[in-house]
C-alpha positions as CSV (number, residue, x, y, z in Angstrom):
1,M,25.7,15.2,13.4
2,F,22.3,15.1,10.3
3,K,24.5,16.7,8.3
4,N,27.7,14.3,8.1
5,A,25.0,11.9,8.0
6,F,22.9,13.4,5.5
7,Y,26.4,13.3,3.2
8,L,26.9,9.5,4.4
9,Y,24.1,8.6,2.5
10,Y,24.2,10.9,-0.5
11,D,27.8,10.5,-1.3
12,G,27.0,6.3,-0.9
13,F,23.5,6.8,-3.5
14,R,26.1,9.2,-5.4
15,S,28.8,6.6,-6.5
16,M,26.3,3.5,-6.7
17,V,26.5,1.9,-10.4
18,V,24.8,-1.5,-9.6
19,G,22.4,0.1,-6.9
20,R,21.0,2.5,-9.4
21,T,19.7,0.0,-11.0
22,L,18.7,-2.3,-8.2
23,W,16.5,0.9,-7.1
24,K,14.9,1.0,-10.0
25,I,13.6,-2.1,-10.4
26,I,12.7,-1.9,-6.6
27,L,10.3,1.8,-7.6
28,I,8.9,-0.3,-10.4
29,K,7.6,-3.4,-8.6
30,L,6.6,-0.8,-6.0
31,F,4.6,1.0,-8.4
32,I,3.3,-2.2,-10.3
33,M,1.7,-3.6,-6.7
34,F,0.6,-0.4,-5.1
35,A,-0.9,1.3,-8.6
36,I,-2.0,-1.2,-10.8
37,L,-2.6,-4.2,-8.5
38,K,-5.0,-2.4,-6.6
39,V,-6.4,-1.1,-9.1
40,F,-7.3,-4.6,-11.0
41,F,-7.5,-7.4,-8.1
42,F,-8.5,-4.4,-5.0
43,P,-11.6,-3.1,-6.3
44,N,-13.2,-0.5,-3.5
45,F,-16.4,-2.7,-2.3
46,L,-18.0,-0.2,-0.3
47,A,-18.0,2.5,-3.0
48,T,-19.9,0.5,-6.1
49,N,-22.7,-1.8,-3.2
50,F,-23.5,1.6,-1.6
51,D,-25.4,5.2,-2.0
52,T,-24.2,6.3,1.2
53,D,-21.8,6.8,4.1
54,A,-24.6,5.3,6.4
55,E,-25.4,2.2,4.5
56,R,-21.6,1.6,4.2
57,A,-21.3,1.9,8.5
58,D,-24.1,-0.2,8.9
59,H,-22.4,-2.9,6.5
60,V,-19.1,-2.8,8.5
61,L,-20.5,-2.7,11.7
62,K,-22.8,-5.8,11.2
63,N,-19.6,-7.7,9.7
64,L,-17.3,-6.9,12.5
65,T,-19.7,-7.4,15.2
66,Q,-21.8,-10.4,14.4
67,P,-20.3,-13.9,15.5
68,S,-18.3,-16.1,13.4
69,S,-20.8,-18.7,11.8
70,N,-17.6,-21.2,11.4
71,N,-16.3,-22.2,15.4
72,H,-14.8,-25.3,14.9
């Protein structure tokens, strides 16, 4: 059963023409989103602002447990 399913997908992907181009575009977009955008738009805030793991843990615990000041 698994062998038949494997060959179904293997033959299908092998005979694709337009699909290969679409998969290449999808992989390039995923690379851009996860590799490039992460570096520039999502810096590691805790590593840059705190020196030890204990300081990082205290900061996260304080921000998770303090009540919100925006109670509307």
